[in-house]
A tleap script that builds the chain and sets N, CA, C and O, in Angstrom:
source leaprc.protein.ff14SB
mol = sequence {
  NMET VAL ALA THR LYS GLU ARG LYS THR ARG
  THR PRO ARG SER ALA LEU HIE ASP VAL VAL
  THR ARG GLU TYR THR ILE HIE LEU HIE LYS
  ARG VAL HIE ASP LEU SER PHE LYS LYS LYS
  ALA PRO LYS ALA ILE LYS GLU ILE VAL LYS
  PHE ALA GLN LYS SER MET GLY VAL ASN ASP
  VAL ARG VAL SER PRO GLY LEU ASN GLN ALA
  VAL TRP ALA ARG GLY VAL ARG SER PRO PRO
  ARG ARG ILE ARG VAL ARG LEU GLU ARG LYS
  ARG ASN ASP ASP GLU GLY ALA LYS GLU LYS
  LEU TYR VAL VAL ALA SER VAL VAL GLU GLY
  VAL THR SER PHE LYS GLY LEU GLN THR VAL
  VAL VAL GLU ASN ASP CGLU
}
set mol.1.N position { 47.981 -56.250 -36.517 }
set mol.1.CA position { 49.137 -55.827 -35.768 }
set mol.1.C position { 49.132 -54.305 -35.615 }
set mol.1.O position { 48.652 -53.570 -36.478 }
set mol.2.N position { 49.666 -53.879 -34.519 }
set mol.2.CA position { 49.770 -52.453 -34.239 }
set mol.2.C position { 51.117 -51.966 -34.750 }
set mol.2.O position { 52.163 -52.541 -34.450 }
set mol.3.N position { 51.065 -50.912 -35.513 }
set mol.3.CA position { 52.310 -50.353 -36.040 }
set mol.3.C position { 53.104 -49.726 -34.900 }
set mol.3.O position { 52.546 -49.059 -34.028 }
set mol.4.N position { 54.385 -49.947 -34.921 }
set mol.4.CA position { 55.225 -49.356 -33.880 }
set mol.4.C position { 55.453 -47.882 -34.177 }
set mol.4.O position { 55.663 -47.478 -35.321 }
set mol.5.N position { 55.404 -47.116 -33.140 }
set mol.5.CA position { 55.632 -45.680 -33.294 }
set mol.5.C position { 57.122 -45.413 -33.343 }
set mol.5.O position { 57.923 -46.070 -32.678 }
set mol.6.N position { 57.457 -44.448 -34.135 }
set mol.6.CA position { 58.861 -44.047 -34.182 }
set mol.6.C position { 59.194 -43.294 -32.902 }
set mol.6.O position { 58.462 -42.403 -32.471 }
set mol.7.N position { 60.286 -43.664 -32.326 }
set mol.7.CA position { 60.710 -42.987 -31.106 }
set mol.7.C position { 61.602 -41.815 -31.475 }
set mol.7.O position { 62.555 -41.940 -32.244 }
set mol.8.N position { 61.264 -40.698 -30.910 }
set mol.8.CA position { 62.086 -39.518 -31.151 }
set mol.8.C position { 63.276 -39.569 -30.211 }
set mol.8.O position { 63.139 -39.859 -29.022 }
set mol.9.N position { 64.418 -39.290 -30.752 }
set mol.9.CA position { 65.604 -39.300 -29.905 }
set mol.9.C position { 65.666 -37.990 -29.132 }
set mol.9.O position { 65.507 -36.903 -29.688 }
set mol.10.N position { 65.898 -38.128 -27.857 }
set mol.10.CA position { 66.002 -36.953 -27.000 }
set mol.10.C position { 67.460 -36.691 -26.706 }
set mol.10.O position { 68.273 -37.608 -26.590 }
set mol.11.N position { 67.763 -35.431 -26.591 }
set mol.11.CA position { 69.096 -35.098 -26.113 }
set mol.11.C position { 69.064 -35.235 -24.603 }
set mol.11.O position { 68.062 -34.887 -23.978 }
set mol.12.N position { 70.115 -35.724 -24.011 }
set mol.12.CA position { 70.114 -35.867 -22.556 }
set mol.12.C position { 69.948 -34.517 -21.870 }
set mol.12.O position { 70.542 -33.518 -22.273 }
set mol.13.N position { 69.129 -34.512 -20.829 }
set mol.13.CA position { 68.873 -33.275 -20.105 }
set mol.13.C position { 70.114 -32.897 -19.312 }
set mol.13.O position { 70.649 -33.704 -18.552 }
set mol.14.N position { 70.559 -31.678 -19.493 }
set mol.14.CA position { 71.758 -31.222 -18.808 }
set mol.14.C position { 71.401 -30.089 -17.861 }
set mol.14.O position { 70.680 -29.160 -18.225 }
set mol.15.N position { 71.911 -30.179 -16.654 }
set mol.15.CA position { 71.665 -29.134 -15.662 }
set mol.15.C position { 72.635 -27.977 -15.813 }
set mol.15.O position { 72.518 -26.971 -15.114 }
set mol.16.N position { 73.588 -28.112 -16.715 }
set mol.16.CA position { 74.631 -27.100 -16.834 }
set mol.16.C position { 74.172 -25.826 -17.523 }
set mol.16.O position { 74.854 -24.803 -17.457 }
set mol.17.N position { 73.036 -25.880 -18.176 }
set mol.17.CA position { 72.655 -24.749 -19.012 }
set mol.17.C position { 72.440 -23.458 -18.246 }
set mol.17.O position { 72.871 -22.395 -18.693 }
set mol.18.N position { 71.791 -23.532 -17.117 }
set mol.18.CA position { 71.524 -22.267 -16.456 }
set mol.18.C position { 71.510 -22.409 -14.947 }
set mol.18.O position { 71.259 -23.477 -14.390 }
set mol.19.N position { 71.787 -21.294 -14.322 }
set mol.19.CA position { 71.665 -21.165 -12.881 }
set mol.19.C position { 70.243 -20.682 -12.644 }
set mol.19.O position { 69.832 -19.657 -13.188 }
set mol.20.N position { 69.496 -21.416 -11.836 }
set mol.20.CA position { 68.073 -21.116 -11.696 }
set mol.20.C position { 67.661 -21.282 -10.234 }
set mol.20.O position { 68.283 -22.020 -9.470 }
set mol.21.N position { 66.591 -20.569 -9.870 }
set mol.21.CA position { 66.022 -20.670 -8.531 }
set mol.21.C position { 64.543 -20.997 -8.672 }
set mol.21.O position { 63.814 -20.318 -9.395 }
set mol.22.N position { 64.107 -22.038 -7.978 }
set mol.22.CA position { 62.701 -22.434 -8.012 }
set mol.22.C position { 62.200 -22.651 -6.594 }
set mol.22.O position { 62.968 -22.977 -5.688 }
set mol.23.N position { 60.881 -22.461 -6.418 }
set mol.23.CA position { 60.240 -22.742 -5.139 }
set mol.23.C position { 59.305 -23.928 -5.310 }
set mol.23.O position { 58.485 -23.958 -6.228 }
set mol.24.N position { 59.435 -24.900 -4.425 }
set mol.24.CA position { 58.632 -26.114 -4.458 }
set mol.24.C position { 57.943 -26.306 -3.113 }
set mol.24.O position { 58.422 -25.833 -2.082 }
set mol.25.N position { 56.812 -27.006 -3.139 }
set mol.25.CA position { 56.188 -27.500 -1.923 }
set mol.25.C position { 56.474 -28.989 -1.853 }
set mol.25.O position { 56.156 -29.730 -2.783 }
set mol.26.N position { 57.072 -29.430 -0.754 }
set mol.26.CA position { 57.394 -30.842 -0.580 }
set mol.26.C position { 56.460 -31.420 0.473 }
set mol.26.O position { 56.373 -30.911 1.590 }
set mol.27.N position { 55.765 -32.484 0.105 }
set mol.27.CA position { 54.862 -33.170 1.018 }
set mol.27.C position { 55.678 -34.191 1.804 }
set mol.27.O position { 55.905 -35.311 1.345 }
set mol.28.N position { 56.110 -33.790 2.988 }
set mol.28.CA position { 56.971 -34.650 3.797 }
set mol.28.C position { 56.203 -35.784 4.459 }
set mol.28.O position { 56.771 -36.847 4.708 }
set mol.29.N position { 54.937 -35.579 4.744 }
set mol.29.CA position { 54.183 -36.592 5.482 }
set mol.29.C position { 54.127 -37.919 4.731 }
set mol.29.O position { 54.240 -38.983 5.340 }
set mol.30.N position { 53.955 -37.861 3.418 }
set mol.30.CA position { 53.881 -39.118 2.669 }
set mol.30.C position { 55.232 -39.820 2.599 }
set mol.30.O position { 55.300 -41.006 2.273 }
set mol.31.N position { 56.297 -39.103 2.899 }
set mol.31.CA position { 57.628 -39.703 2.851 }
set mol.31.C position { 58.082 -40.249 4.204 }
set mol.31.O position { 58.981 -41.088 4.252 }
set mol.32.N position { 57.482 -39.793 5.296 }
set mol.32.CA position { 57.937 -40.222 6.624 }
set mol.32.C position { 56.827 -40.814 7.487 }
set mol.32.O position { 57.069 -41.077 8.665 }
set mol.33.N position { 55.632 -41.033 6.965 }
set mol.33.CA position { 54.506 -41.416 7.815 }
set mol.33.C position { 54.612 -42.815 8.392 }
set mol.33.O position { 53.950 -43.101 9.390 }
set mol.34.N position { 55.405 -43.692 7.821 }
set mol.34.CA position { 55.436 -45.076 8.274 }
set mol.34.C position { 56.744 -45.409 8.991 }
set mol.34.O position { 57.173 -46.563 8.994 }
set mol.35.N position { 57.368 -44.419 9.590 }
set mol.35.CA position { 58.643 -44.634 10.268 }
set mol.35.C position { 58.466 -44.584 11.780 }
set mol.35.O position { 57.470 -44.070 12.289 }
set mol.36.N position { 59.446 -45.124 12.480 }
set mol.36.CA position { 59.433 -44.999 13.933 }
set mol.36.C position { 59.715 -43.539 14.301 }
set mol.36.O position { 60.276 -42.776 13.515 }
set mol.37.N position { 59.304 -43.179 15.525 }
set mol.37.CA position { 59.367 -41.781 15.937 }
set mol.37.C position { 60.748 -41.164 15.801 }
set mol.37.O position { 60.882 -40.042 15.311 }
set mol.38.N position { 61.755 -41.869 16.222 }
set mol.38.CA position { 63.086 -41.281 16.308 }
set mol.38.C position { 63.783 -41.128 14.959 }
set mol.38.O position { 64.892 -40.599 14.887 }
set mol.39.N position { 63.139 -41.589 13.896 }
set mol.39.CA position { 63.758 -41.502 12.575 }
set mol.39.C position { 63.067 -40.508 11.653 }
set mol.39.O position { 63.507 -40.319 10.519 }
set mol.40.N position { 61.994 -39.865 12.114 }
set mol.40.CA position { 61.190 -39.046 11.208 }
set mol.40.C position { 61.903 -37.783 10.726 }
set mol.40.O position { 61.966 -37.551 9.519 }
set mol.41.N position { 62.433 -36.971 11.616 }
set mol.41.CA position { 63.091 -35.729 11.197 }
set mol.41.C position { 64.361 -35.995 10.387 }
set mol.41.O position { 64.568 -35.321 9.378 }
set mol.42.N position { 65.229 -36.946 10.778 }
set mol.42.CA position { 66.390 -37.223 9.930 }
set mol.42.C position { 65.994 -37.718 8.541 }
set mol.42.O position { 66.631 -37.355 7.552 }
set mol.43.N position { 64.954 -38.538 8.460 }
set mol.43.CA position { 64.487 -39.035 7.164 }
set mol.43.C position { 63.893 -37.891 6.343 }
set mol.43.O position { 64.037 -37.872 5.120 }
set mol.44.N position { 63.228 -36.938 6.999 }
set mol.44.CA position { 62.664 -35.788 6.290 }
set mol.44.C position { 63.770 -34.972 5.627 }
set mol.44.O position { 63.612 -34.528 4.490 }
set mol.45.N position { 64.886 -34.771 6.323 }
set mol.45.CA position { 66.018 -34.044 5.740 }
set mol.45.C position { 66.575 -34.816 4.550 }
set mol.45.O position { 66.873 -34.229 3.510 }
set mol.46.N position { 66.717 -36.128 4.701 }
set mol.46.CA position { 67.231 -36.953 3.599 }
set mol.46.C position { 66.302 -36.915 2.395 }
set mol.46.O position { 66.768 -36.917 1.256 }
set mol.47.N position { 64.993 -36.879 2.632 }
set mol.47.CA position { 64.028 -36.829 1.536 }
set mol.47.C position { 64.045 -35.465 0.843 }
set mol.47.O position { 63.838 -35.392 -0.369 }
set mol.48.N position { 64.285 -34.397 1.580 }
set mol.48.CA position { 64.416 -33.075 0.960 }
set mol.48.C position { 65.634 -33.060 0.042 }
set mol.48.O position { 65.570 -32.533 -1.069 }
set mol.49.N position { 66.742 -33.634 0.501 }
set mol.49.CA position { 67.957 -33.702 -0.318 }
set mol.49.C position { 67.703 -34.545 -1.563 }
set mol.49.O position { 68.121 -34.175 -2.661 }
set mol.50.N position { 67.023 -35.669 -1.398 }
set mol.50.CA position { 66.714 -36.552 -2.528 }
set mol.50.C position { 65.815 -35.845 -3.546 }
set mol.50.O position { 66.019 -35.966 -4.754 }
set mol.51.N position { 64.812 -35.102 -3.044 }
set mol.51.CA position { 63.920 -34.348 -3.915 }
set mol.51.C position { 64.697 -33.286 -4.689 }
set mol.51.O position { 64.477 -33.099 -5.886 }
set mol.52.N position { 65.602 -32.593 -4.006 }
set mol.52.CA position { 66.396 -31.544 -4.654 }
set mol.52.C position { 67.312 -32.138 -5.720 }
set mol.52.O position { 67.480 -31.547 -6.787 }
set mol.53.N position { 67.902 -33.290 -5.445 }
set mol.53.CA position { 68.766 -33.937 -6.431 }
set mol.53.C position { 67.981 -34.300 -7.677 }
set mol.53.O position { 68.456 -34.092 -8.794 }
set mol.54.N position { 66.792 -34.838 -7.497 }
set mol.54.CA position { 65.990 -35.270 -8.638 }
set mol.54.C position { 65.453 -34.086 -9.440 }
set mol.54.O position { 65.488 -34.101 -10.670 }
set mol.55.N position { 64.957 -33.066 -8.748 }
set mol.55.CA position { 64.318 -31.959 -9.451 }
set mol.55.C position { 65.317 -31.011 -10.100 }
set mol.55.O position { 65.004 -30.402 -11.123 }
set mol.56.N position { 66.510 -30.870 -9.534 }
set mol.56.CA position { 67.490 -29.939 -10.080 }
set mol.56.C position { 68.580 -30.631 -10.886 }
set mol.56.O position { 69.346 -29.953 -11.572 }
set mol.57.N position { 68.675 -31.939 -10.829 }
set mol.57.CA position { 69.647 -32.665 -11.638 }
set mol.57.C position { 71.079 -32.527 -11.169 }
set mol.57.O position { 72.006 -32.658 -11.969 }
set mol.58.N position { 71.281 -32.263 -9.879 }
set mol.58.CA position { 72.618 -32.072 -9.322 }
set mol.58.C position { 72.727 -32.922 -8.057 }
set mol.58.O position { 71.791 -32.964 -7.259 }
set mol.59.N position { 73.850 -33.592 -7.869 }
set mol.59.CA position { 74.020 -34.451 -6.696 }
set mol.59.C position { 74.471 -33.697 -5.456 }
set mol.59.O position { 74.225 -34.155 -4.340 }
set mol.60.N position { 75.126 -32.551 -5.623 }
set mol.60.CA position { 75.652 -31.784 -4.493 }
set mol.60.C position { 74.557 -30.852 -3.967 }
set mol.60.O position { 74.310 -29.795 -4.546 }
set mol.61.N position { 73.903 -31.245 -2.869 }
set mol.61.CA position { 72.827 -30.452 -2.275 }
set mol.61.C position { 73.256 -30.021 -0.883 }
set mol.61.O position { 73.709 -30.839 -0.083 }
set mol.62.N position { 73.112 -28.728 -0.599 }
set mol.62.CA position { 73.483 -28.173 0.701 }
set mol.62.C position { 72.224 -27.634 1.376 }
set mol.62.O position { 71.527 -26.783 0.822 }
set mol.63.N position { 71.947 -28.130 2.559 }
set mol.63.CA position { 70.755 -27.729 3.308 }
set mol.63.C position { 71.118 -26.546 4.193 }
set mol.63.O position { 72.078 -26.609 4.961 }
set mol.64.N position { 70.345 -25.464 4.083 }
set mol.64.CA position { 70.627 -24.275 4.890 }
set mol.64.C position { 70.235 -24.531 6.348 }
set mol.64.O position { 69.358 -25.350 6.622 }
set mol.65.N position { 70.881 -23.835 7.275 }
set mol.65.CA position { 70.529 -23.999 8.693 }
set mol.65.C position { 69.073 -23.635 8.991 }
set mol.65.O position { 68.457 -24.227 9.878 }
set mol.66.N position { 68.524 -22.673 8.262 }
set mol.66.CA position { 67.128 -22.296 8.474 }
set mol.66.C position { 66.163 -23.411 8.105 }
set mol.66.O position { 65.168 -23.628 8.796 }
set mol.67.N position { 66.454 -24.116 7.022 }
set mol.67.CA position { 65.624 -25.254 6.619 }
set mol.67.C position { 65.743 -26.378 7.641 }
set mol.67.O position { 64.750 -27.012 7.998 }
set mol.68.N position { 66.948 -26.614 8.102 }
set mol.68.CA position { 67.163 -27.650 9.113 }
set mol.68.C position { 66.392 -27.323 10.393 }
set mol.68.O position { 65.792 -28.212 10.999 }
set mol.69.N position { 66.405 -26.060 10.804 }
set mol.69.CA position { 65.668 -25.653 12.000 }
set mol.69.C position { 64.164 -25.777 11.796 }
set mol.69.O position { 63.443 -26.147 12.723 }
set mol.70.N position { 63.679 -25.470 10.585 }
set mol.70.CA position { 62.247 -25.567 10.312 }
set mol.70.C position { 61.767 -27.014 10.390 }
set mol.70.O position { 60.667 -27.277 10.878 }
set mol.71.N position { 62.576 -27.948 9.915 }
set mol.71.CA position { 62.195 -29.362 9.968 }
set mol.71.C position { 62.238 -29.872 11.406 }
set mol.71.O position { 61.365 -30.632 11.824 }
set mol.72.N position { 63.244 -29.458 12.155 }
set mol.72.CA position { 63.433 -29.951 13.520 }
set mol.72.C position { 62.695 -29.118 14.574 }
set mol.72.O position { 62.834 -29.399 15.765 }
set mol.73.N position { 61.915 -28.104 14.179 }
set mol.73.CA position { 61.309 -27.163 15.129 }
set mol.73.C position { 60.406 -27.853 16.149 }
set mol.73.O position { 60.380 -27.451 17.313 }
set mol.74.N position { 59.675 -28.867 15.744 }
set mol.74.CA position { 58.766 -29.560 16.667 }
set mol.74.C position { 59.350 -30.874 17.169 }
set mol.74.O position { 58.635 -31.716 17.712 }
set mol.75.N position { 60.641 -31.040 16.983 }
set mol.75.CA position { 61.303 -32.218 17.520 }
set mol.75.C position { 61.488 -33.316 16.490 }
set mol.75.O position { 61.105 -33.171 15.329 }
set mol.76.N position { 62.080 -34.415 16.931 }
set mol.76.CA position { 62.418 -35.518 16.044 }
set mol.76.C position { 61.169 -36.277 15.606 }
set mol.76.O position { 61.154 -36.886 14.536 }
set mol.77.N position { 60.111 -36.242 16.438 }
set mol.77.CA position { 58.951 -37.079 16.175 }
set mol.77.C position { 57.940 -36.477 15.219 }
set mol.77.O position { 57.176 -37.210 14.591 }
set mol.78.N position { 57.918 -35.155 15.092 }
set mol.78.CA position { 56.845 -34.556 14.296 }
set mol.78.C position { 57.364 -33.455 13.379 }
set mol.78.O position { 57.180 -32.274 13.674 }
set mol.79.N position { 58.004 -33.816 12.278 }
set mol.79.CA position { 58.374 -32.795 11.292 }
set mol.79.C position { 57.113 -32.244 10.627 }
set mol.79.O position { 56.059 -32.874 10.711 }
set mol.80.N position { 57.191 -31.099 9.976 }
set mol.80.CA position { 55.996 -30.532 9.340 }
set mol.80.C position { 55.469 -31.446 8.237 }
set mol.80.O position { 56.236 -32.170 7.601 }
set mol.81.N position { 54.163 -31.408 8.018 }
set mol.81.CA position { 53.575 -32.254 6.982 }
set mol.81.C position { 54.000 -31.797 5.587 }
set mol.81.O position { 54.304 -32.615 4.718 }
set mol.82.N position { 54.015 -30.497 5.391 }
set mol.82.CA position { 54.468 -29.935 4.116 }
set mol.82.C position { 55.432 -28.801 4.428 }
set mol.82.O position { 55.375 -28.185 5.491 }
set mol.83.N position { 56.319 -28.543 3.474 }
set mol.83.CA position { 57.256 -27.439 3.656 }
set mol.83.C position { 57.516 -26.824 2.288 }
set mol.83.O position { 57.626 -27.527 1.283 }
set mol.84.N position { 57.610 -25.511 2.271 }
set mol.84.CA position { 57.895 -24.783 1.034 }
set mol.84.C position { 59.388 -24.496 1.014 }
set mol.84.O position { 59.909 -23.844 1.918 }
set mol.85.N position { 60.084 -24.984 -0.021 }
set mol.85.CA position { 61.531 -24.816 -0.098 }
set mol.85.C position { 61.916 -24.049 -1.356 }
set mol.85.O position { 61.249 -24.132 -2.387 }
set mol.86.N position { 63.001 -23.306 -1.243 }
set mol.86.CA position { 63.585 -22.599 -2.381 }
set mol.86.C position { 64.876 -23.319 -2.733 }
set mol.86.O position { 65.787 -23.421 -1.911 }
set mol.87.N position { 64.945 -23.821 -3.967 }
set mol.87.CA position { 66.124 -24.533 -4.443 }
set mol.87.C position { 66.859 -23.640 -5.430 }
set mol.87.O position { 66.308 -23.251 -6.461 }
set mol.88.N position { 68.111 -23.316 -5.105 }
set mol.88.CA position { 68.936 -22.449 -5.949 }
set mol.88.C position { 70.083 -23.267 -6.524 }
set mol.88.O position { 70.929 -23.777 -5.789 }
set mol.89.N position { 70.101 -23.385 -7.837 }
set mol.89.CA position { 71.218 -24.063 -8.501 }
set mol.89.C position { 72.274 -23.015 -8.802 }
set mol.89.O position { 72.003 -22.030 -9.488 }
set mol.90.N position { 73.489 -23.229 -8.284 }
set mol.90.CA position { 74.572 -22.252 -8.422 }
set mol.90.C position { 75.800 -22.911 -9.020 }
set mol.90.O position { 75.952 -24.132 -8.979 }
set mol.91.N position { 76.671 -22.086 -9.575 }
set mol.91.CA position { 77.936 -22.588 -10.112 }
set mol.91.C position { 78.936 -22.776 -8.983 }
set mol.91.O position { 79.009 -21.965 -8.060 }
set mol.92.N position { 79.700 -23.847 -9.068 }
set mol.92.CA position { 80.724 -24.139 -8.073 }
set mol.92.C position { 82.045 -23.594 -8.589 }
set mol.92.O position { 82.594 -24.112 -9.561 }
set mol.93.N position { 82.559 -22.553 -7.946 }
set mol.93.CA position { 83.774 -21.887 -8.405 }
set mol.93.C position { 85.043 -22.447 -7.782 }
set mol.93.O position { 86.137 -21.970 -8.083 }
set mol.94.N position { 84.920 -23.442 -6.924 }
set mol.94.CA position { 86.107 -24.047 -6.325 }
set mol.94.C position { 86.909 -24.775 -7.395 }
set mol.94.O position { 86.343 -25.398 -8.293 }
set mol.95.N position { 88.220 -24.691 -7.291 }
set mol.95.CA position { 89.075 -25.314 -8.301 }
set mol.95.C position { 89.039 -26.838 -8.223 }
set mol.95.O position { 89.063 -27.503 -9.258 }
set mol.96.N position { 88.982 -27.393 -7.036 }
set mol.96.CA position { 89.016 -28.840 -6.885 }
set mol.96.C position { 87.636 -29.472 -6.790 }
set mol.96.O position { 87.501 -30.573 -6.257 }
set mol.97.N position { 86.615 -28.803 -7.293 }
set mol.97.CA position { 85.250 -29.302 -7.154 }
set mol.97.C position { 84.999 -30.476 -8.095 }
set mol.97.O position { 85.438 -30.477 -9.245 }
set mol.98.N position { 84.284 -31.475 -7.580 }
set mol.98.CA position { 83.946 -32.634 -8.404 }
set mol.98.C position { 82.859 -32.282 -9.410 }
set mol.98.O position { 82.876 -32.757 -10.546 }
set mol.99.N position { 81.919 -31.450 -8.990 }
set mol.99.CA position { 80.803 -31.089 -9.858 }
set mol.99.C position { 80.819 -29.593 -10.132 }
set mol.99.O position { 81.309 -28.804 -9.325 }
set mol.100.N position { 80.274 -29.217 -11.283 }
set mol.100.CA position { 80.292 -27.814 -11.690 }
set mol.100.C position { 79.191 -27.000 -11.022 }
set mol.100.O position { 79.298 -25.778 -10.918 }
set mol.101.N position { 78.137 -27.668 -10.572 }
set mol.101.CA position { 77.008 -26.976 -9.965 }
set mol.101.C position { 76.694 -27.576 -8.600 }
set mol.101.O position { 77.038 -28.723 -8.313 }
set mol.102.N position { 76.031 -26.774 -7.762 }
set mol.102.CA position { 75.509 -27.281 -6.500 }
set mol.102.C position { 74.166 -26.617 -6.238 }
set mol.102.O position { 73.830 -25.611 -6.862 }
set mol.103.N position { 73.404 -27.183 -5.313 }
set mol.103.CA position { 72.075 -26.675 -4.993 }
set mol.103.C position { 72.043 -26.285 -3.523 }
set mol.103.O position { 72.498 -27.034 -2.659 }
set mol.104.N position { 71.495 -25.096 -3.250 }
set mol.104.CA position { 71.274 -24.649 -1.879 }
set mol.104.C position { 69.775 -24.729 -1.615 }
set mol.104.O position { 68.980 -24.096 -2.310 }
set mol.105.N position { 69.397 -25.507 -0.614 }
set mol.105.CA position { 67.990 -25.663 -0.241 }
set mol.105.C position { 67.722 -24.826 0.998 }
set mol.105.O position { 68.381 -24.992 2.025 }
set mol.106.N position { 66.745 -23.920 0.897 }
set mol.106.CA position { 66.389 -23.073 2.033 }
set mol.106.C position { 64.872 -23.027 2.158 }
set mol.106.O position { 64.150 -23.321 1.206 }
set mol.107.N position { 64.403 -22.658 3.336 }
set mol.107.CA position { 62.968 -22.622 3.594 }
set mol.107.C position { 62.402 -21.277 3.148 }
set mol.107.O position { 63.077 -20.252 3.244 }
set mol.108.N position { 61.155 -21.282 2.657 }
set mol.108.CA position { 60.450 -20.051 2.304 }
set mol.108.C position { 59.611 -19.662 3.516 }
set mol.108.O position { 58.711 -20.399 3.918 }
set mol.109.N position { 59.908 -18.514 4.088 }
set mol.109.CA position { 59.216 -18.057 5.296 }
set mol.109.C position { 57.879 -17.409 4.933 }
set mol.109.O position { 57.709 -16.885 3.833 }
set mol.110.N position { 56.948 -17.453 5.861 }
set mol.110.CA position { 55.695 -16.728 5.711 }
set mol.110.C position { 54.616 -17.442 4.926 }
set mol.110.O position { 53.649 -16.804 4.511 }
set mol.111.N position { 54.741 -18.736 4.706 }
set mol.111.CA position { 53.698 -19.481 4.006 }
set mol.111.C position { 52.694 -19.955 5.051 }
set mol.111.O position { 53.032 -20.741 5.936 }
set mol.112.N position { 51.450 -19.467 4.941 }
set mol.112.CA position { 50.430 -19.849 5.914 }
set mol.112.C position { 49.579 -21.007 5.416 }
set mol.112.O position { 49.135 -21.837 6.210 }
set mol.113.N position { 49.348 -21.069 4.107 }
set mol.113.CA position { 48.537 -22.140 3.535 }
set mol.113.C position { 49.223 -22.666 2.284 }
set mol.113.O position { 49.801 -21.903 1.510 }
set mol.114.N position { 49.153 -23.971 2.099 }
set mol.114.CA position { 49.782 -24.591 0.937 }
set mol.114.C position { 48.785 -24.832 -0.189 }
set mol.114.O position { 49.153 -25.376 -1.230 }
set mol.115.N position { 47.537 -24.439 0.001 }
set mol.115.CA position { 46.506 -24.692 -1.000 }
set mol.115.C position { 46.752 -23.857 -2.244 }
set mol.115.O position { 46.919 -22.640 -2.163 }
set mol.116.N position { 46.773 -24.509 -3.382 }
set mol.116.CA position { 46.896 -23.820 -4.659 }
set mol.116.C position { 48.287 -23.356 -5.021 }
set mol.116.O position { 48.457 -22.699 -6.048 }
set mol.117.N position { 49.286 -23.669 -4.224 }
set mol.117.CA position { 50.647 -23.242 -4.539 }
set mol.117.C position { 51.224 -24.117 -5.644 }
set mol.117.O position { 51.061 -25.337 -5.626 }
set mol.118.N position { 51.879 -23.512 -6.574 }
set mol.118.CA position { 52.515 -24.212 -7.682 }
set mol.118.C position { 54.018 -24.011 -7.593 }
set mol.118.O position { 54.509 -23.189 -6.818 }
set mol.119.N position { 54.735 -24.775 -8.399 }
set mol.119.CA position { 56.172 -24.566 -8.513 }
set mol.119.C position { 56.402 -23.245 -9.228 }
set mol.119.O position { 55.808 -22.985 -10.274 }
set mol.120.N position { 57.264 -22.416 -8.663 }
set mol.120.CA position { 57.491 -21.071 -9.189 }
set mol.120.C position { 58.969 -20.902 -9.490 }
set mol.120.O position { 59.822 -21.265 -8.679 }
set mol.121.N position { 59.271 -20.346 -10.664 }
set mol.121.CA position { 60.644 -19.974 -10.980 }
set mol.121.C position { 60.853 -18.559 -10.473 }
set mol.121.O position { 60.135 -17.640 -10.867 }
set mol.122.N position { 61.833 -18.386 -9.602 }
set mol.122.CA position { 62.097 -17.086 -8.985 }
set mol.122.C position { 63.127 -16.354 -9.829 }
set mol.122.O position { 64.178 -16.902 -10.160 }
set mol.123.N position { 62.817 -15.126 -10.168 }
set mol.123.CA position { 63.751 -14.305 -10.933 }
set mol.123.C position { 64.746 -13.680 -9.972 }
set mol.123.O position { 64.353 -13.090 -8.966 }
set mol.124.N position { 66.011 -13.802 -10.270 }
set mol.124.CA position { 67.057 -13.234 -9.415 }
set mol.124.C position { 67.214 -11.751 -9.692 }
set mol.124.O position { 67.151 -11.313 -10.841 }
set mol.125.N position { 67.421 -10.978 -8.628 }
set mol.125.CA position { 67.628 -9.537 -8.765 }
set mol.125.C position { 69.094 -9.196 -8.945 }
set mol.125.O position { 69.445 -8.029 -9.118 }
set mol.126.N position { 69.953 -10.205 -8.908 }
set mol.126.CA position { 71.397 -9.958 -8.981 }
set mol.126.C position { 71.815 -9.489 -10.343 }
set mol.126.O position { 72.997 -9.236 -10.574 }
savepdb mol mol.pdb
quit
């Protein structure tokens, strides 16, 4: 018989600890390649939101107009294959807010090649 390994108890991961900014490359083609033409760009936006929710641990994701324009730049049928996004987790200071944090997703301008890019934690100058 194989001895069972002791499972270490983990503390639940909490997104509340810090406000952080990270840059990710999202491969949109694998998420929208099997869809009809008229659904590709809307699905790409939904997949960016889903990716941001999973990676940042926050349900409230706000897509910047620049990111929306970058996805829709070539029309509904052909969103970019990959896109570099900056995800900023911020505190929600509204009194009636359901969640304490929210995420702002924006596009990183000036990326010519996606080869060798890793996830980067961006240091804030504020």
